[in-house]
C-alpha positions in Angstrom: 13.6 3.0 -6.4 11.4 4.8 -3.8 8.5 3.0 -2.3 5.7 4.1 -0.1 4.2 1.6 2.4 1.2 1.5 4.6 2.3 -0.2 7.8 0.7 -1.0 11.1 3.1 -2.6 13.6 2.5 -6.4 14.0 -0.6 -6.2 11.9 -0.5 -5.4 8.1 1.8 -3.9 5.5 0.8 -2.7 2.1 2.9 -1.6 -0.9 1.1 1.6 -1.9 3.2 3.2 -4.6 6.7 3.0 -6.1 8.8 5.0 -8.5 12.3 5.2 -9.8 14.4 8.1 -8.3 15.6 9.0 -11.9 11.9 9.4 -13.0 10.9 11.9 -10.4 12.4 13.3 -7.2 9.3 13.0 -5.0 5.6 12.9 -5.0 3.4 16.0 -5.0 1.5 17.2 -1.9 -1.9 16.4 -3.5 -0.7 12.9 -4.3 0.5 12.4 -0.8 -2.9 13.4 0.6 -4.6 10.8 -1.6 -2.1 8.1 -0.9 -2.5 8.7 2.9 -6.2 8.3 2.6 -5.8 5.2 0.5 -3.3 3.8 3.1 -5.8 4.5 5.9 -8.5 2.7 4.1 -6.3 -0.3 3.5 -5.2 -0.5 7.1 -8.8 -0.4 8.2 -9.7 -3.5 6.2 -10.6 -6.5 8.4 -8.9 -9.8 7.6 -12.2 -11.0 6.1 -12.2 -7.9 3.8 -8.6 -8.6 2.8 -9.4 -12.2 1.9 -12.3 -11.0 -0.3 -10.1 -8.4 -2.0 -7.4 -11.0 -2.7 -9.9 -13.5 -4.0 -11.4 -10.8 -6.3 -8.0 -9.9 -7.6 -8.2 -6.3 -6.2 -5.2 -6.9 -3.9 -2.3 -9.3 -4.4 -0.9 -11.0 -1.4 2.9 -11.4 -1.2 4.1 -14.2 1.1 7.6 -14.9 2.3 10.7 -13.0 3.3 11.8 -11.8 -0.1 
């Protein structure tokens, strides 16, 4: 499994995309461009924006250490 995360040190982490290694070797350049923009937008969310997105079901919060 390969996963792409948006991560800001000591702030926020988002699971952005995942795929099985046997399904594809990597993502395409145009996909990477869009995913980077998506990650930037997520990392720019305030905690209030995040709470609203979770409440609306747009984002799912994962709690705990695994």
